[in-house]
N, CA, C and O atoms as a Tinker XYZ file with bonds, in Angstrom:
   544  protein
     1  N     27.504000   16.537000    4.388000    73     2
     2  CA    26.449000   16.416000    3.398000    64     1     3
     3  C     25.372000   15.493000    3.948000    63     2     4     5
     4  O     25.656000   14.371000    4.368000    81     3
     5  N     24.157000   15.964000    3.942000    73     3     6
     6  CA    23.063000   15.113000    4.404000    64     5     7
     7  C     22.580000   14.246000    3.264000    63     6     8     9
     8  O     22.752000   14.584000    2.093000    81     7
     9  N     21.982000   13.142000    3.611000    73     7    10
    10  CA    21.455000   12.240000    2.599000    64     9    11
    11  C     20.263000   12.851000    1.893000    63    10    12    13
    12  O     19.892000   12.405000    0.807000    81    11
    13  N     19.658000   13.862000    2.490000    73    11    14
    14  CA    18.500000   14.518000    1.889000    64    13    15
    15  C     18.852000   15.062000    0.508000    63    14    16    17
    16  O     17.975000   15.244000   -0.335000    81    15
    17  N     20.130000   15.318000    0.282000    73    15    18
    18  CA    20.574000   15.863000   -0.990000    64    17    19
    19  C     20.670000   14.795000   -2.072000    63    18    20    21
    20  O     20.972000   15.119000   -3.221000    81    19
    21  N     20.426000   13.559000   -1.746000    73    19    22
    22  CA    20.564000   12.455000   -2.689000    64    21    23
    23  C     19.224000   11.788000   -2.933000    63    22    24    25
    24  O     18.415000   11.639000   -2.017000    81    23
    25  N     18.997000   11.387000   -4.173000    73    23    26
    26  CA    17.823000   10.568000   -4.463000    64    25    27
    27  C     18.125000    9.137000   -4.044000    63    26    28    29
    28  O     19.243000    8.832000   -3.628000    81    27
    29  N     17.131000    8.259000   -4.152000    73    27    30
    30  CA    17.350000    6.852000   -3.815000    64    29    31
    31  C     18.530000    6.294000   -4.599000    63    30    32    33
    32  O     19.358000    5.574000   -4.043000    81    31
    33  N     18.613000    6.619000   -5.881000    73    31    34
    34  CA    19.648000    6.059000   -6.734000    64    33    35
    35  C     21.013000    6.686000   -6.472000    63    34    36    37
    36  O     22.039000    6.028000   -6.644000    81    35
    37  N     21.036000    7.947000   -6.059000    73    35    38
    38  CA    22.286000    8.668000   -5.920000    64    37    39
    39  C     22.912000    8.563000   -4.537000    63    38    40    41
    40  O     24.072000    8.936000   -4.362000    81    39
    41  N     22.180000    8.069000   -3.560000    73    39    42
    42  CA    22.717000    8.000000   -2.207000    64    41    43
    43  C     23.972000    7.147000   -2.213000    63    42    44    45
    44  O     23.934000    5.987000   -2.622000    81    43
    45  N     25.087000    7.712000   -1.761000    73    43    46
    46  CA    26.307000    6.920000   -1.735000    64    45    47
    47  C     26.203000    5.822000   -0.674000    63    46    48    49
    48  O     25.891000    6.086000    0.487000    81    47
    49  N     26.466000    4.614000   -1.093000    73    47    50
    50  CA    26.411000    3.471000   -0.187000    64    49    51
    51  C     27.736000    2.737000   -0.232000    63    50    52    53
    52  O     28.489000    2.844000   -1.201000    81    51
    53  N     28.014000    1.987000    0.829000    73    51    54
    54  CA    29.212000    1.153000    0.855000    64    53    55
    55  C     28.995000    0.018000    1.842000    63    54    56    57
    56  O     28.074000    0.058000    2.659000    81    55
    57  N     29.832000   -0.971000    1.761000    73    55    58
    58  CA    29.810000   -2.068000    2.717000    64    57    59
    59  C     28.552000   -2.909000    2.662000    63    58    60    61
    60  O     27.935000   -3.074000    1.610000    81    59
    61  N     28.189000   -3.433000    3.813000    73    59    62
    62  CA    27.031000   -4.326000    3.910000    64    61    63
    63  C     25.729000   -3.632000    3.546000    63    62    64    65
    64  O     24.835000   -4.256000    2.974000    81    63
    65  N     25.610000   -2.352000    3.869000    73    63    66
    66  CA    24.370000   -1.639000    3.556000    64    65    67
    67  C     24.206000   -1.508000    2.046000    63    66    68    69
    68  O     23.081000   -1.545000    1.547000    81    67
    69  N     25.303000   -1.357000    1.310000    73    67    70
    70  CA    25.243000   -1.309000   -0.153000    64    69    71
    71  C     24.794000   -2.660000   -0.708000    63    70    72    73
    72  O     23.948000   -2.719000   -1.600000    81    71
    73  N     25.356000   -3.731000   -0.184000    73    71    74
    74  CA    24.961000   -5.078000   -0.628000    64    73    75
    75  C     23.479000   -5.320000   -0.352000    63    74    76    77
    76  O     22.758000   -5.861000   -1.191000    81    75
    77  N     23.039000   -4.912000    0.832000    73    75    78
    78  CA    21.623000   -5.070000    1.174000    64    77    79
    79  C     20.745000   -4.315000    0.186000    63    78    80    81
    80  O     19.776000   -4.872000   -0.329000    81    79
    81  N     21.071000   -3.054000   -0.085000    73    79    82
    82  CA    20.232000   -2.205000   -0.942000    64    81    83
    83  C     20.151000   -2.776000   -2.358000    63    82    84    85
    84  O     19.087000   -2.767000   -2.977000    81    83
    85  N     21.281000   -3.272000   -2.867000    73    83    86
    86  CA    21.300000   -3.858000   -4.211000    64    85    87
    87  C     20.479000   -5.145000   -4.256000    63    86    88    89
    88  O     19.710000   -5.361000   -5.193000    81    87
    89  N     20.639000   -5.991000   -3.256000    73    87    90
    90  CA    19.883000   -7.249000   -3.202000    64    89    91
    91  C     18.393000   -6.978000   -3.036000    63    90    92    93
    92  O     17.569000   -7.671000   -3.634000    81    91
    93  N     18.042000   -5.997000   -2.244000    73    91    94
    94  CA    16.640000   -5.633000   -2.054000    64    93    95
    95  C     16.013000   -5.218000   -3.382000    63    94    96    97
    96  O     14.903000   -5.640000   -3.707000    81    95
    97  N     16.717000   -4.400000   -4.140000    73    95    98
    98  CA    16.198000   -3.953000   -5.441000    64    97    99
    99  C     16.003000   -5.143000   -6.380000    63    98   100   101
   100  O     14.987000   -5.239000   -7.068000    81    99
   101  N     16.975000   -6.040000   -6.402000    73    99   102
   102  CA    16.889000   -7.216000   -7.271000    64   101   103
   103  C     15.706000   -8.099000   -6.880000    63   102   104   105
   104  O     14.960000   -8.557000   -7.745000    81   103
   105  N     15.536000   -8.336000   -5.601000    73   103   106
   106  CA    14.445000   -9.194000   -5.133000    64   105   107
   107  C     13.081000   -8.521000   -5.296000    63   106   108   109
   108  O     12.089000   -9.198000   -5.565000    81   107
   109  N     13.023000   -7.206000   -5.136000    73   107   110
   110  CA    11.759000   -6.503000   -5.380000    64   109   111
   111  C     11.319000   -6.660000   -6.827000    63   110   112   113
   112  O     10.130000   -6.832000   -7.099000    81   111
   113  N     12.263000   -6.601000   -7.756000    73   111   114
   114  CA    11.922000   -6.818000   -9.167000    64   113   115
   115  C     11.341000   -8.211000   -9.364000    63   114   116   117
   116  O     10.379000   -8.389000  -10.111000    81   115
   117  N     11.920000   -9.185000   -8.702000    73   115   118
   118  CA    11.441000  -10.561000   -8.799000    64   117   119
   119  C     10.008000  -10.675000   -8.268000    63   118   120   121
   120  O      9.142000  -11.254000   -8.924000    81   119
   121  N      9.768000  -10.130000   -7.099000    73   119   122
   122  CA     8.438000  -10.215000   -6.483000    64   121   123
   123  C      7.411000   -9.414000   -7.281000    63   122   124   125
   124  O      6.304000   -9.891000   -7.528000    81   123
   125  N      7.778000   -8.210000   -7.679000    73   123   126
   126  CA     6.826000   -7.357000   -8.393000    64   125   127
   127  C      6.603000   -7.804000   -9.836000    63   126   128   129
   128  O      5.715000   -7.292000  -10.519000    81   127
   129  N      7.403000   -8.750000  -10.291000    73   127   130
   130  CA     7.205000   -9.326000  -11.614000    64   129   131
   131  C      6.057000  -10.319000  -11.652000    63   130   132   133
   132  O      5.682000  -10.799000  -12.722000    81   131
   133  N      5.502000  -10.626000  -10.501000    73   131   134
   134  CA     4.389000  -11.568000  -10.428000    64   133   135
   135  C      3.125000  -10.944000  -11.006000    63   134   136   137
   136  O      3.012000   -9.723000  -11.111000    81   135
   137  N      2.189000  -11.789000  -11.374000    73   135   138
   138  CA     0.892000  -11.300000  -11.851000    64   137   139
   139  C     -0.114000  -11.208000  -10.703000    63   138   140   141
   140  O     -1.253000  -10.790000  -10.911000    81   139
   141  N      0.297000  -11.593000   -9.502000    73   139   142
   142  CA    -0.612000  -11.634000   -8.361000    64   141   143
   143  C     -0.967000  -10.228000   -7.894000    63   142   144   145
   144  O     -0.103000   -9.474000   -7.447000    81   143
   145  N     -2.231000   -9.888000   -8.001000    73   143   146
   146  CA    -2.709000   -8.549000   -7.671000    64   145   147
   147  C     -2.602000   -8.245000   -6.173000    63   146   148   149
   148  O     -2.320000   -7.106000   -5.800000    81   147
   149  N     -2.824000   -9.243000   -5.310000    73   147   150
   150  CA    -2.752000   -9.008000   -3.864000    64   149   151
   151  C     -1.335000   -8.606000   -3.446000    63   150   152   153
   152  O     -1.159000   -7.717000   -2.613000    81   151
   153  N     -0.338000   -9.259000   -4.022000    73   151   154
   154  CA     1.050000   -8.906000   -3.706000    64   153   155
   155  C      1.327000   -7.478000   -4.139000    63   154   156   157
   156  O      1.899000   -6.694000   -3.382000    81   155
   157  N      0.923000   -7.139000   -5.353000    73   155   158
   158  CA     1.158000   -5.781000   -5.859000    64   157   159
   159  C      0.421000   -4.742000   -5.019000    63   158   160   161
   160  O      0.953000   -3.662000   -4.762000    81   159
   161  N     -0.786000   -5.057000   -4.596000    73   159   162
   162  CA    -1.550000   -4.122000   -3.763000    64   161   163
   163  C     -0.896000   -3.920000   -2.402000    63   162   164   165
   164  O     -0.852000   -2.802000   -1.890000    81   163
   165  N     -0.388000   -5.002000   -1.818000    73   163   166
   166  CA     0.264000   -4.877000   -0.518000    64   165   167
   167  C      1.514000   -4.008000   -0.632000    63   166   168   169
   168  O      1.739000   -3.133000    0.204000    81   167
   169  N      2.327000   -4.241000   -1.660000    73   167   170
   170  CA     3.519000   -3.419000   -1.868000    64   169   171
   171  C      3.126000   -1.953000   -2.061000    63   170   172   173
   172  O      3.796000   -1.055000   -1.552000    81   171
   173  N      2.042000   -1.717000   -2.796000    73   171   174
   174  CA     1.566000   -0.353000   -3.022000    64   173   175
   175  C      1.091000    0.286000   -1.715000    63   174   176   177
   176  O      1.385000    1.451000   -1.450000    81   175
   177  N      0.361000   -0.472000   -0.904000    73   175   178
   178  CA    -0.102000    0.035000    0.388000    64   177   179
   179  C      1.084000    0.425000    1.265000    63   178   180   181
   180  O      1.078000    1.485000    1.891000    81   179
   181  N      2.098000   -0.434000    1.307000    73   179   182
   182  CA     3.292000   -0.137000    2.092000    64   181   183
   183  C      3.935000    1.158000    1.598000    63   182   184   185
   184  O      4.299000    2.020000    2.399000    81   183
   185  N      4.073000    1.291000    0.295000    73   183   186
   186  CA     4.676000    2.496000   -0.288000    64   185   187
   187  C      3.842000    3.737000    0.046000    63   186   188   189
   188  O      4.391000    4.758000    0.462000    81   187
   189  N      2.544000    3.655000   -0.130000    73   187   190
   190  CA     1.660000    4.799000    0.104000    64   189   191
   191  C      1.639000    5.221000    1.572000    63   190   192   193
   192  O      1.461000    6.401000    1.875000    81   191
   193  N      1.817000    4.276000    2.475000    73   191   194
   194  CA     1.787000    4.585000    3.911000    64   193   195
   195  C      2.892000    5.544000    4.326000    63   194   196   197
   196  O      2.750000    6.259000    5.318000    81   195
   197  N      3.980000    5.567000    3.585000    73   195   198
   198  CA     5.124000    6.409000    3.933000    64   197   199
   199  C      5.160000    7.717000    3.148000    63   198   200   201
   200  O      6.157000    8.436000    3.200000    81   199
   201  N      4.094000    8.033000    2.426000    73   199   202
   202  CA     4.004000    9.306000    1.706000    64   201   203
   203  C      3.618000   10.409000    2.692000    63   202   204   205
   204  O      3.095000   10.121000    3.769000    81   203
   205  N      3.874000   11.677000    2.330000    73   203   206
   206  CA     3.511000   12.779000    3.232000    64   205   207
   207  C      2.020000   12.767000    3.570000    63   206   208   209
   208  O      1.176000   12.495000    2.716000    81   207
   209  N      1.724000   13.062000    4.807000    73   207   210
   210  CA     0.341000   13.121000    5.278000    64   209   211
   211  C      0.302000   13.966000    6.533000    63   210   212   213
   212  O      1.004000   14.973000    6.629000    81   211
   213  N     -0.514000   13.568000    7.495000    73   211   214
   214  CA    -0.555000   14.281000    8.772000    64   213   215
   215  C      0.819000   14.236000    9.442000    63   214   216   217
   216  O      1.213000   15.172000   10.137000    81   215
   217  N      1.536000   13.141000    9.225000    73   215   218
   218  CA     2.909000   13.017000    9.724000    64   217   219
   219  C      3.877000   13.246000    8.569000    63   218   220   221
   220  O      3.634000   12.776000    7.457000    81   219
   221  N      4.970000   13.960000    8.817000    73   219   222
   222  CA     5.982000   14.119000    7.770000    64   221   223
   223  C      6.662000   12.774000    7.479000    63   222   224   225
   224  O      6.679000   11.881000    8.326000    81   223
   225  N      7.212000   12.646000    6.287000    73   223   226
   226  CA     7.875000   11.407000    5.874000    64   225   227
   227  C      8.980000   11.031000    6.860000    63   226   228   229
   228  O      9.122000    9.859000    7.211000    81   227
   229  N      9.753000   12.001000    7.305000    73   227   230
   230  CA    10.843000   11.737000    8.252000    64   229   231
   231  C     10.316000   11.046000    9.512000    63   230   232   233
   232  O     10.910000   10.075000    9.982000    81   231
   233  N      9.218000   11.537000   10.050000    73   231   234
   234  CA     8.618000   10.935000   11.245000    64   233   235
   235  C      8.142000    9.522000   10.953000    63   234   236   237
   236  O      8.340000    8.618000   11.765000    81   235
   237  N      7.521000    9.328000    9.807000    73   235   238
   238  CA     7.040000    7.992000    9.435000    64   237   239
   239  C      8.198000    7.010000    9.317000    63   238   240   241
   240  O      8.076000    5.858000    9.733000    81   239
   241  N      9.314000    7.449000    8.759000    73   239   242
   242  CA    10.472000    6.561000    8.633000    64   241   243
   243  C     11.064000    6.225000    9.999000    63   242   244   245
   244  O     11.497000    5.094000   10.220000    81   243
   245  N     11.087000    7.189000   10.914000    73   243   246
   246  CA    11.552000    6.904000   12.277000    64   245   247
   247  C     10.629000    5.902000   12.965000    63   246   248   249
   248  O     11.093000    5.011000   13.676000    81   247
   249  N      9.320000    6.050000   12.753000    73   247   250
   250  CA     8.365000    5.079000   13.308000    64   249   251
   251  C      8.588000    3.699000   12.700000    63   250   252   253
   252  O      8.558000    2.691000   13.405000    81   251
   253  N      8.812000    3.660000   11.395000    73   251   254
   254  CA     9.098000    2.386000   10.737000    64   253   255
   255  C     10.365000    1.754000   11.280000    63   254   256   257
   256  O     10.440000    0.535000   11.439000    81   255
   257  N     11.361000    2.584000   11.565000    73   255   258
   258  CA    12.620000    2.075000   12.106000    64   257   259
   259  C     12.429000    1.474000   13.492000    63   258   260   261
   260  O     12.913000    0.374000   13.758000    81   259
   261  N     11.734000    2.177000   14.373000    73   259   262
   262  CA    11.548000    1.657000   15.729000    64   261   263
   263  C     10.682000    0.394000   15.709000    63   262   264   265
   264  O     10.943000   -0.545000   16.461000    81   263
   265  N      9.658000    0.365000   14.857000    73   263   266
   266  CA     8.825000   -0.842000   14.749000    64   265   267
   267  C      9.648000   -2.015000   14.227000    63   266   268   269
   268  O      9.505000   -3.138000   14.710000    81   267
   269  N     10.499000   -1.761000   13.254000    73   267   270
   270  CA    11.344000   -2.815000   12.690000    64   269   271
   271  C     12.324000   -3.351000   13.723000    63   270   272   273
   272  O     12.600000   -4.550000   13.766000    81   271
   273  N     12.849000   -2.452000   14.559000    73   271   274
   274  CA    13.763000   -2.877000   15.620000    64   273   275
   275  C     13.036000   -3.759000   16.629000    63   274   276   277
   276  O     13.544000   -4.811000   17.018000    81   275
   277  N     11.865000   -3.337000   17.047000    73   275   278
   278  CA    11.090000   -4.115000   18.016000    64   277   279
   279  C     10.732000   -5.491000   17.444000    63   278   280   281
   280  O     10.731000   -6.489000   18.165000    81   279
   281  N     10.430000   -5.533000   16.145000    73   279   282
   282  CA    10.098000   -6.810000   15.490000    64   281   283
   283  C     11.342000   -7.615000   15.112000    63   282   284   285
   284  O     11.236000   -8.763000   14.678000    81   283
   285  N     12.520000   -7.009000   15.277000    73   283   286
   286  CA    13.809000   -7.662000   15.012000    64   285   287
   287  C     13.942000   -8.124000   13.556000    63   286   288   289
   288  O     14.365000   -9.249000   13.289000    81   287
   289  N     13.580000   -7.252000   12.635000    73   287   290
   290  CA    13.677000   -7.531000   11.204000    64   289   291
   291  C     14.859000   -6.743000   10.637000    63   290   292   293
   292  O     14.731000   -5.553000   10.350000    81   291
   293  N     16.005000   -7.400000   10.476000    73   291   294
   294  CA    17.204000   -6.697000   10.019000    64   293   295
   295  C     17.033000   -6.054000    8.645000    63   294   296   297
   296  O     17.492000   -4.932000    8.431000    81   295
   297  N     16.381000   -6.745000    7.711000    73   295   298
   298  CA    16.146000   -6.133000    6.401000    64   297   299
   299  C     15.312000   -4.866000    6.549000    63   298   300   301
   300  O     15.608000   -3.845000    5.929000    81   299
   301  N     14.278000   -4.936000    7.365000    73   299   302
   302  CA    13.409000   -3.771000    7.592000    64   301   303
   303  C     14.191000   -2.645000    8.264000    63   302   304   305
   304  O     14.053000   -1.479000    7.895000    81   303
   305  N     15.002000   -2.997000    9.241000    73   303   306
   306  CA    15.827000   -2.005000    9.938000    64   305   307
   307  C     16.737000   -1.304000    8.941000    63   306   308   309
   308  O     16.802000   -0.075000    8.917000    81   307
   309  N     17.443000   -2.080000    8.114000    73   307   310
   310  CA    18.355000   -1.477000    7.141000    64   309   311
   311  C     17.617000   -0.592000    6.148000    63   310   312   313
   312  O     18.096000    0.488000    5.803000    81   311
   313  N     16.458000   -1.043000    5.688000    73   311   314
   314  CA    15.679000   -0.221000    4.761000    64   313   315
   315  C     15.344000    1.126000    5.405000    63   314   316   317
   316  O     15.555000    2.177000    4.801000    81   315
   317  N     14.827000    1.090000    6.620000    73   315   318
   318  CA    14.420000    2.333000    7.274000    64   317   319
   319  C     15.617000    3.187000    7.676000    63   318   320   321
   320  O     15.495000    4.410000    7.745000    81   319
   321  N     16.759000    2.582000    7.941000    73   319   322
   322  CA    17.964000    3.371000    8.211000    64   321   323
   323  C     18.340000    4.175000    6.970000    63   322   324   325
   324  O     18.629000    5.368000    7.064000    81   323
   325  N     18.337000    3.527000    5.816000    73   323   326
   326  CA    18.651000    4.247000    4.575000    64   325   327
   327  C     17.637000    5.361000    4.342000    63   326   328   329
   328  O     18.012000    6.490000    4.025000    81   327
   329  N     16.360000    5.047000    4.499000    73   327   330
   330  CA    15.322000    6.064000    4.277000    64   329   331
   331  C     15.434000    7.206000    5.293000    63   330   332   333
   332  O     15.255000    8.369000    4.934000    81   331
   333  N     15.726000    6.883000    6.552000    73   331   334
   334  CA    15.920000    7.935000    7.555000    64   333   335
   335  C     17.093000    8.832000    7.159000    63   334   336   337
   336  O     17.013000   10.055000    7.265000    81   335
   337  N     18.168000    8.217000    6.707000    73   335   338
   338  CA    19.335000    8.985000    6.271000    64   337   339
   339  C     18.957000    9.892000    5.106000    63   338   340   341
   340  O     19.347000   11.059000    5.065000    81   339
   341  N     18.202000    9.353000    4.171000    73   339   342
   342  CA    17.757000   10.149000    3.022000    64   341   343
   343  C     16.859000   11.305000    3.445000    63   342   344   345
   344  O     16.858000   12.356000    2.804000    81   343
   345  N     16.108000   11.121000    4.502000    73   343   346
   346  CA    15.187000   12.158000    4.975000    64   345   347
   347  C     15.853000   13.156000    5.913000    63   346   348   349
   348  O     15.185000   14.037000    6.456000    81   347
   349  N     17.158000   13.027000    6.108000    73   347   350
   350  CA    17.884000   14.004000    6.900000    64   349   351
   351  C     17.834000   13.796000    8.400000    63   350   352   353
   352  O     18.056000   14.735000    9.164000    81   351
   353  N     17.546000   12.578000    8.832000    73   351   354
   354  CA    17.556000   12.269000   10.266000    64   353   355
   355  C     18.967000   12.519000   10.803000    63   354   356   357
   356  O     19.951000   12.107000   10.189000    81   355
   357  N     19.057000   13.182000   11.927000    73   355   358
   358  CA    20.358000   13.462000   12.533000    64   357   359
   359  C     20.844000   12.240000   13.312000    63   358   360   361
   360  O     20.079000   11.318000   13.597000    81   359
   361  N     22.123000   12.258000   13.645000    73   359   362
   362  CA    22.682000   11.175000   14.439000    64   361   363
   363  C     21.982000   11.097000   15.800000    63   362   364   365
   364  O     21.702000   10.004000   16.292000    81   363
   365  N     21.705000   12.241000   16.400000    73   363   366
   366  CA    21.020000   12.256000   17.702000    64   365   367
   367  C     19.615000   11.664000   17.589000    63   366   368   369
   368  O     19.188000   10.916000   18.467000    81   367
   369  N     18.899000   11.991000   16.522000    73   367   370
   370  CA    17.554000   11.430000   16.312000    64   369   371
   371  C     17.628000    9.921000   16.100000    63   370   372   373
   372  O     16.806000    9.172000   16.629000    81   371
   373  N     18.613000    9.480000   15.327000    73   371   374
   374  CA    18.808000    8.045000   15.109000    64   373   375
   375  C     19.072000    7.342000   16.438000    63   374   376   377
   376  O     18.449000    6.323000   16.737000    81   375
   377  N     19.988000    7.879000   17.231000    73   375   378
   378  CA    20.337000    7.263000   18.514000    64   377   379
   379  C     19.136000    7.212000   19.456000    63   378   380   381
   380  O     18.919000    6.203000   20.126000    81   379
   381  N     18.363000    8.280000   19.511000    73   379   382
   382  CA    17.192000    8.299000   20.390000    64   381   383
   383  C     16.149000    7.279000   19.932000    63   382   384   385
   384  O     15.491000    6.645000   20.757000    81   383
   385  N     16.004000    7.127000   18.636000    73   383   386
   386  CA    15.081000    6.126000   18.093000    64   385   387
   387  C     15.528000    4.723000   18.485000    63   386   388   389
   388  O     14.700000    3.882000   18.834000    81   387
   389  N     16.828000    4.469000   18.428000    73   387   390
   390  CA    17.350000    3.164000   18.841000    64   389   391
   391  C     17.073000    2.936000   20.329000    63   390   392   393
   392  O     16.716000    1.829000   20.733000    81   391
   393  N     17.238000    3.974000   21.134000    73   391   394
   394  CA    16.988000    3.855000   22.578000    64   393   395
   395  C     15.525000    3.511000   22.851000    63   394   396   397
   396  O     15.233000    2.654000   23.685000    81   395
   397  N     14.610000    4.175000   22.152000    73   395   398
   398  CA    13.182000    3.882000   22.333000    64   397   399
   399  C     12.891000    2.443000   21.927000    63   398   400   401
   400  O     12.163000    1.735000   22.622000    81   399
   401  N     13.455000    2.013000   20.810000    73   399   402
   402  CA    13.252000    0.635000   20.358000    64   401   403
   403  C     13.753000   -0.387000   21.363000    63   402   404   405
   404  O     13.130000   -1.431000   21.555000    81   403
   405  N     14.887000   -0.088000   22.011000    73   403   406
   406  CA    15.403000   -1.017000   23.019000    64   405   407
   407  C     14.504000   -1.054000   24.245000    63   406   408   409
   408  O     14.288000   -2.120000   24.820000    81   407
   409  N     13.982000    0.089000   24.651000    73   407   410
   410  CA    13.077000    0.119000   25.807000    64   409   411
   411  C     11.829000   -0.704000   25.512000    63   410   412   413
   412  O     11.385000   -1.491000   26.348000    81   411
   413  N     11.267000   -0.521000   24.327000    73   411   414
   414  CA    10.046000   -1.244000   23.958000    64   413   415
   415  C     10.331000   -2.717000   23.691000    63   414   416   417
   416  O      9.574000   -3.586000   24.124000    81   415
   417  N     11.423000   -2.998000   22.979000    73   415   418
   418  CA    11.711000   -4.364000   22.545000    64   417   419
   419  C     12.505000   -5.202000   23.527000    63   418   420   421
   420  O     12.499000   -6.430000   23.432000    81   419
   421  N     13.182000   -4.572000   24.459000    73   419   422
   422  CA    13.961000   -5.308000   25.444000    64   421   423
   423  C     15.368000   -5.637000   24.977000    63   422   424   425
   424  O     15.784000   -5.266000   23.879000    81   423
   425  N     16.086000   -6.339000   25.835000    73   423   426
   426  CA    17.501000   -6.619000   25.570000    64   425   427
   427  C     17.716000   -7.520000   24.359000    63   426   428   429
   428  O     18.819000   -7.563000   23.812000    81   427
   429  N     16.687000   -8.237000   23.934000    73   427   430
   430  CA    16.828000   -9.099000   22.763000    64   429   431
   431  C     17.096000   -8.287000   21.491000    63   430   432   433
   432  O     17.551000   -8.837000   20.488000    81   431
   433  N     16.812000   -6.971000   21.532000    73   431   434
   434  CA    17.066000   -6.120000   20.367000    64   433   435
   435  C     18.522000   -5.664000   20.270000    63   434   436   437
   436  O     18.920000   -5.113000   19.244000    81   435
   437  N     19.320000   -5.880000   21.305000    73   435   438
   438  CA    20.692000   -5.358000   21.327000    64   437   439
   439  C     21.516000   -5.799000   20.114000    63   438   440   441
   440  O     22.189000   -4.950000   19.530000    81   439
   441  N     21.508000   -7.076000   19.694000    73   439   442
   442  CA    22.278000   -7.431000   18.492000    64   441   443
   443  C     21.831000   -6.651000   17.250000    63   442   444   445
   444  O     22.652000   -6.307000   16.399000    81   443
   445  N     20.547000   -6.379000   17.154000    73   443   446
   446  CA    20.017000   -5.619000   16.018000    64   445   447
   447  C     20.447000   -4.154000   16.104000    63   446   448   449
   448  O     20.713000   -3.517000   15.085000    81   447
   449  N     20.511000   -3.628000   17.323000    73   447   450
   450  CA    20.978000   -2.257000   17.528000    64   449   451
   451  C     22.440000   -2.147000   17.105000    63   450   452   453
   452  O     22.827000   -1.171000   16.463000    81   451
   453  N     23.245000   -3.130000   17.458000    73   451   454
   454  CA    24.659000   -3.115000   17.046000    64   453   455
   455  C     24.780000   -3.035000   15.532000    63   454   456   457
   456  O     25.532000   -2.217000   15.002000    81   455
   457  N     24.035000   -3.892000   14.840000    73   455   458
   458  CA    24.096000   -3.895000   13.375000    64   457   459
   459  C     23.526000   -2.604000   12.796000    63   458   460   461
   460  O     24.000000   -2.123000   11.766000    81   459
   461  N     22.518000   -2.047000   13.449000    73   459   462
   462  CA    21.938000   -0.783000   12.985000    64   461   463
   463  C     22.968000    0.343000   13.066000    63   462   464   465
   464  O     23.083000    1.148000   12.143000    81   463
   465  N     23.711000    0.399000   14.162000    73   463   466
   466  CA    24.748000    1.418000   14.294000    64   465   467
   467  C     25.830000    1.229000   13.237000    63   466   468   469
   468  O     26.359000    2.210000   12.715000    81   467
   469  N     26.161000    0.000000   12.921000    73   467   470
   470  CA    27.142000   -0.279000   11.863000    64   469   471
   471  C     26.633000    0.256000   10.528000    63   470   472   473
   472  O     27.379000    0.902000    9.793000    81   471
   473  N     25.380000   -0.009000   10.217000    73   471   474
   474  CA    24.797000    0.476000    8.960000    64   473   475
   475  C     24.774000    1.999000    8.918000    63   474   476   477
   476  O     25.093000    2.597000    7.890000    81   475
   477  N     24.398000    2.628000   10.027000    73   475   478
   478  CA    24.358000    4.093000   10.088000    64   477   479
   479  C     25.749000    4.675000    9.832000    63   478   480   481
   480  O     25.897000    5.643000    9.086000    81   479
   481  N     26.768000    4.073000   10.460000    73   479   482
   482  CA    28.146000    4.549000   10.272000    64   481   483
   483  C     28.583000    4.373000    8.823000    63   482   484   485
   484  O     29.270000    5.240000    8.281000    81   483
   485  N     28.196000    3.264000    8.180000    73   483   486
   486  CA    28.538000    3.055000    6.771000    64   485   487
   487  C     27.922000    4.145000    5.897000    63   486   488   489
   488  O     28.563000    4.631000    4.966000    81   487
   489  N     26.692000    4.526000    6.192000    73   487   490
   490  CA    26.050000    5.602000    5.430000    64   489   491
   491  C     26.774000    6.929000    5.644000    63   490   492   493
   492  O     26.997000    7.678000    4.693000    81   491
   493  N     27.134000    7.215000    6.875000    73   491   494
   494  CA    27.853000    8.455000    7.162000    64   493   495
   495  C     29.195000    8.489000    6.432000    63   494   496   497
   496  O     29.561000    9.504000    5.840000    81   495
   497  N     29.927000    7.368000    6.479000    73   495   498
   498  CA    31.227000    7.299000    5.811000    64   497   499
   499  C     31.085000    7.456000    4.304000    63   498   500   501
   500  O     31.866000    8.171000    3.676000    81   499
   501  N     30.100000    6.797000    3.725000    73   499   502
   502  CA    29.887000    6.890000    2.279000    64   501   503
   503  C     29.528000    8.320000    1.877000    63   502   504   505
   504  O     30.011000    8.815000    0.859000    81   503
   505  N     28.692000    8.982000    2.661000    73   503   506
   506  CA    28.319000   10.371000    2.367000    64   505   507
   507  C     29.528000   11.292000    2.492000    63   506   508   509
   508  O     29.716000   12.191000    1.672000    81   507
   509  N     30.342000   11.069000    3.511000    73   507   510
   510  CA    31.547000   11.880000    3.713000    64   509   511
   511  C     32.520000   11.683000    2.546000    63   510   512   513
   512  O     33.077000   12.652000    2.029000    81   511
   513  N     32.721000   10.428000    2.133000    73   511   514
   514  CA    33.617000   10.144000    1.010000    64   513   515
   515  C     33.098000   10.769000   -0.282000    63   514   516   517
   516  O     33.880000   11.294000   -1.075000    81   515
   517  N     31.797000   10.716000   -0.496000    73   515   518
   518  CA    31.208000   11.315000   -1.699000    64   517   519
   519  C     31.384000   12.828000   -1.686000    63   518   520   521
   520  O     31.654000   13.438000   -2.721000    81   519
   521  N     31.228000   13.431000   -0.509000    73   519   522
   522  CA    31.392000   14.879000   -0.396000    64   521   523
   523  C     32.844000   15.266000   -0.668000    63   522   524   525
   524  O     33.103000   16.243000   -1.370000    81   523
   525  N     33.789000   14.506000   -0.118000    73   523   526
   526  CA    35.209000   14.792000   -0.346000    64   525   527
   527  C     35.558000   14.643000   -1.821000    63   526   528   529
   528  O     36.298000   15.456000   -2.375000    81   527
   529  N     35.033000   13.620000   -2.445000    73   527   530
   530  CA    35.290000   13.380000   -3.870000    64   529   531
   531  C     34.689000   14.503000   -4.711000    63   530   532   533
   532  O     35.300000   14.962000   -5.677000    81   531
   533  N     33.493000   14.937000   -4.337000    73   531   534
   534  CA    32.796000   15.988000   -5.080000    64   533   535
   535  C     33.487000   17.341000   -4.923000    63   534   536   537
   536  O     33.465000   18.155000   -5.846000    81   535
   537  N     34.098000   17.588000   -3.766000    73   535   538
   538  CA    34.717000   18.890000   -3.503000    64   537   539
   539  C     36.112000   19.016000   -4.110000    63   538   540   541
   540  O     36.697000   20.099000   -4.101000    81   539
   541  N     36.644000   17.921000   -4.631000    73   539   542
   542  CA    37.995000   17.972000   -5.232000    64   541   543
   543  C     37.955000   18.478000   -6.639000    63   542   544
   544  O     38.997000   18.583000   -7.287000    81   543
């Protein structure tokens, strides 16, 4: 079962990636609860940048993932891993994206790549478990 079949809310999550996703949602509510217009505009710009355009959403999420890896932002990496999974990125596409990020970012990205692979595996396992549960 691909993640493309799940909405943001329905995507089966487990482990550290589930904790990250829940904490991200909680903290986004906190930040977006502000009255500051600049913060709200920046969040909106970020959201709008990943909407369909000349580039498909899947491609934009892969670009976001490689940029996040190069910048060594684990929260950003995890966010884009979930979004890539939701957009139907294959394991081969994920692996190639990690390889490009390591070439651009250098060996300092290796710890982030390790954690990224862990998150990807957690998503695969959660999707597999959900499919098995659904097929029973």
